[in-house]
N, C-alpha and C positions, 0 to 999 in steps of 0.2 A: 332396426336390430340386425337385421341380415346384410345391410349396407356397410354397417360398422364392422361387422365380422369380415365380410370381404376385403374391406380397406385393411383391416389387420393383418390379413392374411399376404395381400399385395406387399404391404411394408416389409413384413417378416421376409418375403421372398426377395425383395430387393435388397434387403441388408444381408441376407445369406449369398447373394449373387455377388455385391459388393466386397463380400468378405472372401468368397472364392478367387476373386480377381486379385485381391491384394496378396492373398496367399500364394497365389500362383506367382505373381511378380517376384514375392520375396524368395520364393523357391528359385527362381530363373537367377536372381541376383546371387544367390548363395551357390548355386550350380556354376555360375560364371567366376565367382572368387576361388572356387574350389579348382576349378580348371586352370586358373591363373597360379595358383599354388602349386598345381602338379607340373605346370610348364616351367615355372621358376626351378622346381626341384630336378627337372630333367636337363634343364640347362646348365645348373650347377655342377651335376655329376659328368654330364658331357664336357664341360670346361676343364674340370678336374682331370680327366682322361687325357685331354689335349696337352693338358701342362705336364702330366706324366710322361707323355710321348716326347715332348720336347726336352725332357731331362734325360731321356735314354741316351746312351752313348758318352753322356757328360760325367764330368767328375763331380758336380755339385748334385746335391740331394734335394729332393722336394721338400720345403717348408714344413715344419710340424703343424703350423696354423694353416687353415684353409686359406689358399692364395686367391680365392674367387670372392669379389665384393660387389655387389649389386649397388650402384650408385643412383639409379633411377627405374621407373617401371620396365623400361626396355632397354636398360644400358648397364652392360657389365665389364669389370675390370678384371684382369688376370695378371697377379704378380708373378713374373717368372724371372729369379734372380739368375738368369743365363741369356747369352746371347743366341740369336736364331735367326733364320732366314725368312722374308715375307712368303715366298713359294711354299716353303716346309710348313708353315703355320696355315696358309689357305687350304694345303692339301689335307692337313689334320683336321681342320674345322670342317670341311665338307665330308671327310670319311666319318668321323664321329657323330656328326649331326644326323647322317643317314642312318647310322646304327641304331641311334636313340629316337629316330622317327621324329626329327624336328625339320617338319617340311615347310618351313616359312622363310622368305627372304630374309638374308642378314648381310652386313657391312662390318668391316673390321678395320683398325689401324694400330699401329704400334709407335713406341717411343724411339725416337732417333736420339741416340746419346751425342751425336756428333752436332746436329744442329738445335739440340735440348727443345725438341717440340714434338708435337704428335704428327705422325706422317700418315696420310689416308692410304688404307691399304687397297680394298676392292669391295664393290658391290656384287654380291653373290646371289643371283636368281635361280629359284628351284626350277621353273620351267623357262623354257625359251621365250615363250609368250610374253612373260613379265616385264613388265616396264622398267627400263633401268634409271635409276633415281640419281640426281646429281650428288657430288660428294657432300658430306655432312661434316660439320666442325665438331671434332673430339677434343674435349679439354684436357688439358695436362694434370696429371697428379703429382703433387709436390714431393711427396714421400717416398715415391718408386723410382726405381732405375731403369730396371729391364721390365717390361710389362707390354700388354696387347689390351685392346679394349674390343669389346663386340656390341653391336646394337641390332634390335629387331625393329624395323620400322613398321612392319604390318603385324605387330604383337596382336593388337586388339582385334583386328579384323579375323585373323587368324583362329583367335580363341572363340570369337563368334560362329565363325564356319564350323567348328569342331562340335558347337551346340545347336546348330541349324535345326536338326530334328527336334530338340526339346523347345525350340522356339515356334516351330511350326506347330507343334501341338499346344502351346500357350495362346498362340494366335488363333488357332481353329476354336479353342475353348471360349476366347472372348467373343468369336463370332457368332459361336451357338448360343451364348449367354445373351447377347445383344438381340439375336433374332428370337430367343425365348420371351425377353422383355417387351420386344416390339408385337410379338403374337399376343401377349396377354393384355396389351392396352387395344389392340385390334378386336380382340373377342370382347373386352367391356364395351367398346364402342358399338360393336355388332350388337350386343346385349341391349345397349342403351336404345339404339334404333329400332330393334324388336320390339321392345315395350313400348315405345313411342307409337309405333304402327298398330300395335295391338290395341292399345287405349284408344287411338284415333279410331280404328274400325268399330269398337265397341260403342264409343260415343257418337258415332256418326249412324251406324244403324239403330240405335235406340232412340236418337232423334229422327229417324225417317219413320220408324213404327207408329209413333203418336199421329202424325198427320195421315199417315196410309190406313190407318184403324178408321179414322174419322172418315176417309174417302169411301172405303168400303161400306161402312153402316149407312152412310147418305146414298150411295149408288144402289145398295140393297134396297132400301126404303123407295128410292126413286123409280125402280124397275117394277114394284109392285102397285105404283099409281095407276088408276084406270087409264087417264088420258095418255100415259107412257105406251101402255100395252095395246093402246088402239092404234097408235101411230107406228106403223112397222121401222121407220127411219130412225124414231126415238128409241123404240125398244131395243134396235140393233146397236146403238150408239152406248146405251146403259149397259148391254151386255159386254160390250169390249170394254168399258170402263172396268167393269166386275171382274173380266178375264185378266186383263193387264195388270190391276191392282193385286189380285191374286198371284200372279207370276212374280211381280215385284216382291211381294210379302214372302214368296217362296225363297227368292235370292237372297234376301235379308235373312231370314232364318238359317240359309246355309251359311252364310257367312258369320253369324253368331256362333253357331255350332262350331265351324272351324277354328274360330277365335277361341271359344271355349275349350275346345280339345287341345289346343296348344298350350294353354294355361293349366289345364288339370287333365290328367290321362283319361281316355274313354275307358269304361268299365263294360266288359263284354258279357253277354249273357248266353254262353254257349249250350247248345244242346243237338240233338241229330235233326237234321235238316233232308228233307226229300227232295232232291236236286230236280227232278222232273217238274214237280208241282210247282217249285219256284220259277223255274224258266217258263212253264206255261203262264202263269199269272202276269207275269212281267210281259211276255210277248203280246198277249191279249190286251193289256193296257196300253202297251205302245201302238198296237194296231188300232185301237180305238181313237188314240189321238192323232196317230198318223195314217189314215187309212191307205195312202198310197205305198208304205213301206211292205215289203215282202220278206218275211222272217221265217227261216227253216232251221230246225232243230235236228241234228243227226244223232242217232244211236240214244235216244232218251230212255235209259233203262228206268222204269218205274220203281223199281226197289232200290236204286243206287241212292245211298245217304252220305252227306258230309257232316264234319262237326264243327259248329261255329255259332256266330251270332246271326239269327235269320233276318232280323231287322237290316243289319248293316251288310249282309249278303244278298239281300234283294236289291239295296240301293246301289250295291256294286253292278249286279247285271242291268239294273234300269239306266244306270249313268253309261255304262259303255254302249248299249244299245241306243239309247237317246244321241250320244254323241256320233254314233254311225248314221244315223238318220239326218240329223242336223248339217253334218258336214258332207252332203252329197249333192251334187248339182243335177243328177239324174233320177231315175226310179230307184229309190233305196233296195237294196238287195243284202240282207245279212243272213249269214251262215253261222249257226253255233254247234260246233262239233264236240261231242263228250267221248272221252276215251279213257279207259282205265289201264294202267300199266304201272308194275313193279310198285306195290303198295300206295299208289298215288292216283289222282283223279286230274286229268287235264281237260281244260274248257277252252276252246278256242273260237275268238270272235273275229269273223272275217267280214268286211264290208267292200263295197265299191265306190267309196268316197273319192275326194279330192287327194286323199294321201298327204303324206310328211315328209318333207325333205330330210335328208341325212344329218344336215348340220343342226336341225331342230328336232329330231326324235328323242334325243337324250334329255331334252328339258321338259317334256309334256307332263311329266308328274310334279314338277315344282309348282308352288305355291303362287297364283296370281299369274302365272305364265300363259300366254294367248299366242299362238302362232301368227305372226303378221302376214295377214292375206286379206283379198276382198271377201272371201266366205266368212272370214272371222269378224270382220267388221258388221257383216250382215247379221250373224247371230249374237244374241245377247247372251252375256254371262260375265263372269268374274275370274276365270281359270282357277276354279276350286274343285270341279268335278273331278278330273284323274287325280288331283293331288289327294282329294278324300279317299279315293279308290285305292291309291299306293298305300295311304295310311292305314286303312282297314285291313290290307292284305299282310302288311307290315306287323300289325297288331296280332294278327292270328298266324304267323310265320309262314305264309303263303307266298309263292314267288309270282311275280307278275312282269311279263316283258311285251315289248312293243317292236314290230316290224313294219315297215311302211315304204311304199315306192311313191313319188310325187305324181298324181294323176291316175295312180292304179289301185287305190285303196289302201286298208291298213290290217293288220292281223296283231290281235291281242290275245297274249296265252297267258292263262291263269292256271297254276298248278297247285293242287291242294292235297297234303298227304292224307292218307286213310287214317281214321281213327285207330 
């Protein structure tokens, strides 16, 4: 049902996009036609004024009917029932065209009564850098005696250049729409891959839990047998099997919880938490597991409280300290500093571990990300600990940041607003 609805939305979106593009192209075509009509009107008025100037000082009067005739898209004929000089005609054409802001190249020709043919006049370039074109054939008009013709060889490009701003907008819109469509398909692909990944993780972990449960039951039963307990080596090996099976089970549970939280949002059970109590419990637990670790807590105000989910907050503290111990090549030293400032509480976790390079520091909160290093290969895990920490902080609206220098340790700062 959801897939069909999503497909319907995508199809409607594509139809809307195609409709917008078609409407934009039609609007551009209409704008070009309007610009062409305006240009034709300007040329008519300008040529009419040129004809009037050619009649000035003569005994003849301008014909009552319009002497301007547009033969083709860029070719105009002007009937002037009067004799005139080519130099005067060119001067008037240049002057009047400049007056009416007709800034494109043109060429003209006039009818020669003696030779009974059109005589090419001149190619007039607006700019000196314009390319001079070869003379073009001007056909003779049968019914006129005194007339001249004007052709605009670059009329189409001139009209396009006058609309270049609108063409740029149209092109930008088309590019934006193409990027939008590409983004939709990319997001759909990513969503598909994410669902496949989540299904694979869920199936994989569930398949692992069944044989793992059998191993734990069998190893617990085995460790309680009298022959095993009497043999120190066998007892030790049984204990290793149980310990490693529990560790593997812990990793599987973590993956399942992360996959479940990605599918359905976590529900937090918020209440007041004694900060010092949680820090003490976690540090004691860590030191039991890692006796060589040295953990200090600075300014542990016994009455200081935060508001949040105690279970998840405890997991945050445990993950941060556990990472600090595991990623240390010497005797681990972890310093936890608690401070209060401007209606918020700041927790700073500083260690003397191997550190993180600047190019990798921005990825440490990503899911399944593990920093490529020799120590990372030695430490078991799936790159979910800090992803879980970041996710819980985000659900609480807490801010977490990380700073590190390779070989000098890492500092994780957690900022919690007061209730």
